[in-house]
C-alpha positions as CSV (number, residue, x, y, z in Angstrom):
1,M,-11.2,24.1,68.0
2,L,-12.9,21.9,65.3
3,T,-14.0,24.0,62.4
4,L,-16.7,23.5,59.8
5,R,-14.2,22.6,57.2
6,D,-12.7,20.0,59.6
7,A,-16.1,18.5,60.2
8,E,-16.8,18.3,56.5
9,G,-13.4,16.8,55.9
10,V,-14.1,14.1,58.4
11,Q,-17.5,13.3,57.0
12,G,-16.0,13.3,53.4
13,R,-13.5,10.7,54.4
14,K,-16.3,8.5,55.7
15,G,-18.0,8.7,52.4
16,G,-21.1,10.8,53.3
17,S,-22.8,12.4,50.4
18,G,-26.2,13.6,49.1
19,R,-29.1,14.5,51.3
20,M,-28.1,12.3,54.2
21,G,-24.6,13.8,54.2
22,R,-26.0,17.4,54.4
23,T,-28.3,16.3,57.3
24,R,-25.4,14.9,59.2
25,R,-23.3,18.0,58.6
26,T,-26.2,20.2,59.9
27,L,-26.4,18.1,63.1
28,I,-22.7,18.3,63.7
29,V,-22.7,22.1,63.4
30,V,-25.7,22.4,65.8
31,A,-24.0,20.1,68.3
32,L,-20.8,22.1,68.2
33,L,-22.6,25.4,68.7
34,A,-24.4,24.0,71.8
35,L,-21.2,22.9,73.5
36,P,-19.4,25.2,75.9
37,A,-16.1,26.6,75.0
38,F,-13.1,24.6,76.1
39,P,-9.4,25.3,75.9
40,A,-8.0,24.0,72.6
41,P,-6.6,20.5,73.0
42,P,-2.9,20.0,72.4
43,A,-2.0,19.5,68.8
44,F,-1.5,15.9,67.7
45,P,1.7,15.0,66.0
46,A,1.6,15.2,62.2
47,L,1.0,12.0,60.4
48,P,3.6,10.9,58.0
49,A,2.9,11.9,54.4
50,F,1.9,9.2,52.0
51,P,3.9,8.9,48.8
52,A,2.2,10.5,45.8
53,L,0.6,8.2,43.2
54,P,2.3,8.1,39.8
55,A,0.7,10.2,37.2
56,P,-1.3,8.3,34.6
57,P,0.4,7.9,31.2
58,A,-0.6,10.4,28.6
59,L,-3.1,9.0,26.1
60,H,-2.4,11.5,23.3
61,A,0.3,14.0,22.7
62,Q,-1.4,17.4,22.4
63,V,1.2,19.1,20.1
64,P,0.0,21.6,17.5
65,F,0.7,20.7,13.9
66,E,2.8,23.8,13.3
67,R,4.9,23.1,16.4
68,A,5.6,19.5,15.2
69,V,6.6,20.8,11.7
70,A,8.9,23.4,13.3
71,D,10.5,20.7,15.4
72,L,11.6,18.8,12.3
73,A,14.3,21.4,11.9
74,S,15.5,21.2,15.5
75,R,19.2,20.6,16.2
76,D,18.2,18.1,18.9
77,P,17.8,14.6,17.4
78,G,15.3,13.6,20.1
79,T,13.1,16.5,19.2
80,R,13.3,15.7,15.5
81,L,12.5,12.1,16.2
82,R,9.4,12.9,18.3
83,A,8.1,15.3,15.7
84,V,8.5,12.7,12.9
85,Q,6.7,10.1,15.0
86,L,3.8,12.5,15.8
87,L,3.4,13.4,12.1
88,K,3.7,9.7,11.1
89,D,0.7,8.8,13.3
90,A,-1.3,11.9,12.2
91,A,-0.7,11.1,8.5
92,Y,-1.5,14.7,7.4
93,L,-0.9,15.4,3.7
94,E,0.4,18.8,4.6
95,A,3.3,17.2,6.4
96,A,4.6,15.3,3.3
97,V,6.9,17.9,2.0
98,P,8.3,19.1,5.4
99,L,9.1,15.5,6.2
100,A,11.0,14.9,3.0
101,P,14.4,16.3,4.2
102,L,14.3,13.9,7.2
103,V,14.5,10.9,4.9
104,T,18.2,11.8,4.6
105,D,18.7,12.8,8.2
106,P,22.1,12.0,9.8
107,R,20.4,9.7,12.3
108,D,19.2,6.3,11.0
109,E,16.3,6.0,13.4
110,I,15.0,9.4,12.2
111,Q,15.4,8.3,8.6
112,L,13.4,5.1,9.1
113,E,10.6,7.0,10.9
114,A,10.5,9.6,8.2
115,I,10.2,6.9,5.4
116,A,7.4,5.3,7.4
117,A,5.7,8.6,7.8
118,E,5.8,9.4,4.1
119,L,4.3,6.0,3.4
120,N,1.6,6.3,6.0
121,I,0.4,9.6,4.5
122,F,-0.4,8.1,1.1
123,L,-1.7,4.7,2.1
124,A,-5.4,4.1,1.4
125,E,-5.7,2.9,5.0
126,P,-3.2,4.7,7.2
127,V,-1.6,2.5,9.8
128,V,-2.4,3.2,13.5
129,T,1.0,2.5,14.9
130,K,0.1,2.6,18.6
131,K,-2.9,1.0,20.2
132,R,-3.5,1.2,24.0
133,V,-4.9,-1.9,25.6
134,G,-6.5,-0.9,29.0
135,L,-4.4,1.9,30.5
136,V,-0.8,0.6,30.2
137,I,0.0,-1.9,27.4
138,E,0.7,-0.6,23.9
139,K,0.5,-2.7,20.8
140,R,2.8,-1.3,18.1
141,T,2.2,-1.9,14.4
142,P,5.2,-1.2,12.2
143,I,5.0,0.4,8.8
144,A,7.1,-1.8,6.4
145,A,7.9,-0.4,3.0
146,E,8.3,-3.8,1.4
147,A,4.9,-4.9,2.6
148,A,3.3,-1.7,1.2
149,F,5.1,-2.2,-2.1
150,S,4.0,-5.8,-2.3
151,A,0.4,-4.8,-1.7
152,G,0.4,-3.1,-5.1
153,P,-1.0,0.2,-6.4
154,E,-4.4,-0.6,-4.8
155,A,-2.7,0.1,-1.4
156,L,-2.4,3.8,-2.2
157,G,-5.1,6.3,-1.5
158,A,-6.2,9.2,-3.8
159,R,-3.7,11.7,-2.6
160,R,-1.1,13.1,-5.0
161,V,2.5,12.3,-4.1
162,P,4.7,15.5,-4.3
163,A,7.8,15.2,-6.5
164,E,9.9,16.4,-3.4
165,V,8.9,13.2,-1.6
166,L,9.9,10.9,-4.4
167,T,13.2,12.7,-4.9
168,A,14.0,12.4,-1.2
169,L,13.2,8.6,-1.2
170,R,15.5,8.1,-4.2
171,A,18.3,9.9,-2.3
172,G,17.5,7.8,0.8
173,A,18.0,4.6,-1.4
174,R,21.7,5.6,-1.7
175,D,22.2,5.6,2.1
176,N,25.2,3.8,3.6
177,N,22.9,1.9,6.0
178,P,21.5,-1.1,4.0
179,R,18.3,-1.2,6.0
180,V,17.6,2.5,5.4
181,A,18.5,2.2,1.8
182,L,16.2,-0.8,1.3
183,E,13.3,0.9,3.1
184,A,13.7,4.0,1.0
185,L,13.9,2.1,-2.3
186,Y,10.7,0.1,-1.6
187,A,8.9,3.2,-0.4
188,F,9.9,4.9,-3.6
189,G,8.6,2.0,-5.6
190,A,5.3,1.9,-3.8
191,L,4.7,5.7,-4.1
192,A,6.1,6.1,-7.7
193,A,3.1,4.3,-9.1
194,E,0.9,7.3,-8.4
195,P,2.1,10.0,-10.7
196,D,0.5,10.2,-14.2
197,G,0.7,12.3,-17.3
198,A,3.5,14.9,-17.5
199,A,4.5,14.1,-13.9
200,R,5.1,10.5,-14.8
201,V,7.1,11.4,-17.9
202,A,9.4,13.5,-15.7
203,L,9.6,10.8,-13.0
204,L,10.7,8.1,-15.5
205,R,13.3,10.3,-17.1
206,A,14.8,11.3,-13.7
207,S,14.5,7.9,-12.0
208,G,15.3,5.3,-14.6
209,P,19.1,5.6,-14.6
210,E,19.3,6.0,-10.8
211,I,17.2,2.8,-10.0
212,A,18.9,0.9,-12.8
213,A,22.2,1.5,-11.1
214,F,21.1,-0.5,-8.1
215,V,20.8,-3.6,-10.2
216,G,24.6,-3.8,-10.1
217,S,24.7,-3.7,-6.3
218,V,26.8,-6.3,-4.4
219,D,23.9,-6.9,-2.0
220,P,21.4,-9.5,-3.4
221,A,18.6,-7.9,-1.4
222,A,19.3,-4.5,-3.1
223,R,19.4,-6.1,-6.5
224,Y,16.2,-8.0,-5.8
225,A,14.5,-4.8,-4.7
226,A,15.9,-2.8,-7.6
227,V,14.5,-5.1,-10.3
228,R,11.1,-5.3,-8.6
229,V,10.9,-1.5,-8.3
230,M,12.0,-1.2,-12.0
231,G,9.1,-3.5,-13.0
232,R,6.6,-1.4,-11.0
233,L,8.0,2.0,-12.0
234,F,8.1,1.1,-15.8
235,A,5.1,-1.1,-15.9
236,R,3.8,-0.3,-19.4
237,R,0.9,2.2,-19.6
238,A,-1.0,3.2,-22.7
239,H,0.7,6.6,-23.2
240,D,4.2,5.7,-22.1
241,A,7.1,6.4,-24.5
242,S,9.6,3.6,-25.3
243,I,11.9,2.6,-22.5
244,E,15.5,3.8,-22.8
245,P,17.7,0.8,-23.8
246,T,20.2,1.7,-21.1
247,V,17.5,1.4,-18.5
248,G,15.7,-1.7,-19.9
249,D,19.0,-3.5,-20.6
250,A,20.0,-3.2,-17.0
251,V,17.1,-5.4,-16.1
252,I,18.1,-7.9,-18.9
253,T,21.5,-8.3,-17.2
254,A,19.8,-9.4,-14.1
255,L,18.6,-12.5,-16.0
256,N,22.1,-13.8,-15.5
257,D,22.1,-13.1,-11.7
258,G,23.5,-15.9,-9.6
259,D,20.6,-15.4,-7.1
260,R,17.6,-17.3,-8.3
261,A,15.1,-14.8,-6.7
262,V,16.7,-11.9,-8.5
263,K,16.6,-13.8,-11.8
264,I,12.9,-14.5,-11.5
265,A,12.1,-11.0,-10.3
266,A,14.0,-9.7,-13.4
267,M,11.7,-11.9,-15.6
268,E,8.6,-10.5,-13.9
269,A,9.9,-6.9,-14.3
270,L,10.6,-7.3,-18.0
271,G,7.1,-8.7,-18.5
272,A,5.5,-5.8,-16.7
273,M,7.7,-3.4,-18.7
274,R,6.8,-5.2,-22.0
275,Y,10.3,-4.7,-23.1
276,D,10.7,-6.1,-26.6
277,R,14.5,-6.2,-26.4
278,A,14.2,-9.0,-23.8
279,V,12.2,-11.4,-26.0
280,Q,15.2,-13.4,-27.2
281,A,16.8,-13.7,-23.8
282,L,13.5,-14.8,-22.2
283,T,12.9,-17.3,-25.0
284,D,16.3,-18.8,-24.4
285,L,15.7,-19.1,-20.7
286,F,12.3,-20.8,-21.2
287,T,13.9,-23.3,-23.6
288,Y,16.8,-24.0,-21.1
289,F,14.6,-24.5,-18.0
290,G,11.6,-26.2,-19.8
291,K,9.7,-26.6,-16.5
292,G,9.6,-25.3,-13.0
293,D,9.2,-21.8,-11.6
294,A,11.9,-20.2,-13.8
295,A,10.3,-21.6,-17.0
296,A,6.9,-20.4,-15.8
297,A,8.3,-16.9,-15.1
298,A,10.0,-16.7,-18.5
299,L,6.9,-17.7,-20.4
300,D,4.7,-15.3,-18.3
301,A,7.1,-12.4,-19.2
302,L,6.9,-13.3,-22.9
303,A,3.1,-13.5,-22.6
304,R,3.0,-10.0,-21.2
305,I,5.3,-8.6,-23.8
306,A,3.2,-10.3,-26.4
307,N,5.6,-9.9,-29.3
308,P,4.3,-11.6,-32.4
309,A,7.5,-13.5,-32.7
310,S,6.5,-15.4,-29.6
311,A,3.2,-16.7,-31.1
312,P,4.7,-20.1,-32.3
313,L,6.1,-20.7,-28.8
314,F,2.6,-20.0,-27.3
315,A,0.9,-22.2,-29.8
316,A,3.2,-25.1,-29.0
317,Q,2.4,-24.9,-25.3
318,L,-1.3,-25.4,-26.0
319,A,-0.7,-29.1,-26.4
320,G,1.8,-29.3,-23.5
321,K,1.4,-31.3,-20.3
322,S,1.5,-28.4,-17.9
323,P,-1.9,-26.6,-17.3
324,P,-0.2,-23.5,-15.8
325,L,2.0,-23.1,-18.9
326,R,-1.0,-23.7,-21.1
327,G,-2.9,-20.9,-19.4
328,T,0.0,-18.5,-19.8
329,A,0.3,-19.4,-23.5
330,I,-3.4,-18.7,-23.9
331,E,-2.9,-15.2,-22.4
332,G,0.0,-14.6,-24.7
333,L,-2.0,-15.5,-27.8
334,A,-4.8,-13.3,-26.6
335,R,-2.4,-10.3,-26.3
336,V,-0.7,-10.9,-29.6
337,G,-4.2,-10.2,-31.0
338,E,-4.7,-12.8,-33.7
339,P,-8.4,-13.8,-33.7
340,A,-7.7,-16.8,-35.8
341,K,-5.9,-18.4,-32.9
342,L,-9.1,-18.5,-30.9
343,A,-10.2,-21.7,-32.5
344,D,-6.9,-23.4,-31.4
345,I,-7.5,-22.0,-27.9
346,Q,-11.0,-23.5,-27.8
347,I,-9.6,-26.9,-28.8
348,A,-7.1,-26.8,-25.9
349,L,-9.8,-25.8,-23.5
350,A,-11.9,-28.8,-24.4
351,S,-9.4,-31.2,-22.9
352,D,-8.4,-29.2,-19.8
353,R,-10.4,-29.1,-16.6
354,S,-8.2,-26.5,-14.8
355,E,-10.1,-23.5,-13.5
356,G,-7.1,-21.3,-14.2
357,V,-6.9,-22.4,-17.8
358,A,-10.7,-21.9,-18.2
359,L,-10.4,-18.4,-16.8
360,A,-7.5,-17.7,-19.3
361,G,-9.8,-18.9,-22.1
362,A,-12.5,-16.4,-20.9
363,F,-9.9,-13.7,-21.1
364,A,-8.9,-14.7,-24.6
365,S,-12.5,-14.7,-25.7
366,A,-13.0,-11.2,-24.3
367,K,-9.8,-10.0,-25.8
368,L,-10.0,-11.5,-29.3
369,A,-13.7,-11.6,-29.9
370,G,-15.2,-9.0,-27.5
371,G,-16.7,-11.8,-25.4
372,S,-18.5,-11.3,-22.1
373,I,-16.5,-10.6,-18.9
374,D,-19.1,-12.4,-16.7
375,R,-17.0,-15.6,-16.4
376,I,-14.0,-13.5,-15.4
377,T,-15.9,-11.6,-12.7
378,D,-17.2,-14.9,-11.4
379,G,-13.6,-15.7,-10.6
380,L,-13.4,-12.8,-8.2
381,T,-15.4,-14.8,-5.7
382,K,-12.8,-17.7,-5.7
383,S,-9.7,-17.2,-3.6
384,K,-7.5,-19.2,-6.0
385,L,-8.6,-17.3,-9.0
386,R,-9.2,-13.8,-7.6
387,D,-5.7,-12.3,-8.4
388,Q,-5.8,-13.8,-11.9
389,A,-9.3,-12.4,-12.6
390,R,-8.4,-8.9,-11.3
391,R,-5.4,-8.8,-13.6
392,Y,-7.6,-9.6,-16.6
393,L,-10.2,-7.0,-15.7
394,V,-7.6,-4.2,-15.3
395,E,-6.3,-5.1,-18.8
396,L,-9.8,-5.3,-20.3
397,A,-11.1,-2.1,-18.7
398,P,-9.7,0.5,-21.2
399,G,-12.3,1.0,-23.9
400,R,-14.8,-1.3,-22.4
401,A,-16.1,0.6,-19.3
402,A,-19.7,0.0,-20.3
403,D,-19.2,-3.7,-20.1
404,F,-18.7,-3.4,-16.4
405,T,-22.1,-1.8,-15.6
406,K,-23.8,-5.0,-14.3
407,Q,-20.9,-5.9,-12.0
408,L,-20.9,-2.4,-10.4
409,T,-24.4,-3.2,-9.0
410,D,-23.7,-6.8,-8.0
411,P,-25.0,-7.7,-4.6
412,D,-21.6,-9.1,-3.7
413,A,-19.4,-6.4,-2.3
414,R,-16.3,-8.3,-3.3
415,I,-17.2,-8.0,-6.9
416,R,-18.1,-4.3,-6.7
417,L,-14.8,-3.6,-4.9
418,D,-12.6,-5.4,-7.4
419,V,-14.4,-4.0,-10.5
420,V,-14.2,-0.5,-9.2
421,E,-10.5,-0.9,-8.6
422,A,-10.0,-2.4,-12.0
423,L,-11.7,0.5,-13.7
424,G,-9.6,3.0,-11.7
425,L,-6.3,1.2,-12.6
426,G,-7.5,0.8,-16.2
427,G,-7.3,4.6,-16.5
428,D,-10.2,5.0,-19.0
429,A,-12.0,8.3,-18.2
430,A,-15.1,6.9,-19.8
431,A,-15.6,5.0,-16.5
432,L,-16.1,8.2,-14.5
433,P,-19.9,8.3,-14.6
434,L,-20.1,4.6,-13.7
435,V,-17.8,4.8,-10.7
436,E,-19.0,8.0,-9.2
437,P,-22.3,6.6,-7.7
438,L,-20.3,4.0,-5.8
439,T,-18.7,6.7,-3.6
440,T,-21.8,6.4,-1.5
441,D,-21.9,2.6,-1.6
442,R,-23.4,0.9,1.4
443,D,-20.1,-1.0,1.9
444,A,-17.4,1.4,3.3
445,Q,-14.5,-0.4,1.5
446,V,-16.3,-0.1,-1.9
447,A,-16.9,3.6,-1.3
448,K,-13.3,4.3,-0.4
449,A,-12.2,2.3,-3.5
450,A,-14.5,4.4,-5.6
451,E,-13.0,7.6,-4.3
452,R,-9.5,6.4,-5.2
453,A,-10.6,5.2,-8.6
454,L,-12.2,8.6,-9.3
455,A,-9.0,10.4,-8.5
456,R,-7.1,8.2,-11.0
457,L,-9.8,8.6,-13.7
458,R,-9.9,12.3,-13.3
459,S,-6.1,12.4,-13.7
460,A,-6.5,10.4,-16.9
461,Q,-9.2,12.8,-18.0
462,G,-7.0,15.8,-17.4
463,R,-4.2,14.1,-19.3
């Protein structure tokens, strides 16, 4: 006998709903009650069952943080790998130390994921590694350590990097797998720029000999990475002690490397380190090459070291034929700090129409005579000059925070962003009251940059 549930089921399959559906169900019930009772009809054969539809893919792994951390110690490699991947995407600061041992895991794929996870935790803009398009297709974005390193210190957020993480990455750089070793080395170089004060002193003391040893690797890619990381790690800061000769001299040996990329990277590293013992070797290389990218790199390194012994070489380049070399020579004279040379620089500028050289002249004026930074900040709006202008502002920021006041309220968000970052990297705590209001800037990128700058400046203040 047909029941109420059966009748509702039939109606449901036909799509009835709402008031009309309720009316039809009422009519069916009344009609059934009015019918006389008949013997039950024979049962119909059962219809074949339809195959179950596949379950939709999970959109998010609902795994508690504590469970993911506990799974990092699992004996099952698959469990460890899944835990690392979850924590990589979450980018929780609390996961940094628990993840550190996985950087030296026996499984290469787990090591690579752990290195990527450590990076993602400290990036200013954590990478979303998986994006679902529709319901099925996933776009995967890798986290590459070399790319993070090349982006510079500005790529890091305001979070402090625990010493355990840096120690683990240095250990990972000694891995037998070249890919793992290279990722760990670049990740270390990227994150090692963050510590300051006593933490930086301890880091340089422990890391210098270890990283310098990689300069002697048989793998050109490892040597190239090592000299780049040395340049970033030992980039000269106001309160740094002198570099140990055994560490600095290791980079000097790379000037004789047979790989041209390694040679040029070594020049750039020595310039960033401002290593005086390299002056003679760099001068010899500049004289030998005379022109081209190697000569430009050697002169740039000398201009960054700014040893007074290089002043005659810089002065000679003011009358040279190459605008880029002339601009570098102007930078060098500005850093040597002889105000009397400003007249010679002005003469050289009068006959040069290169925008890069003109910008170097503005830097020299600001450095030697306390000139305005307005012309330098104007360069921030030009793509070809932006990196050059940013370098100058970072260098000029210490002791001159008040000179940046106007630029911090500029209508152009690009200028506010670059000036905030320059003040943060400059490390002068006097900039704190100037930067703090920009944490509520109408531009989200400027506000985030201000938060990062505040963290650096507060660290400098504590020091």
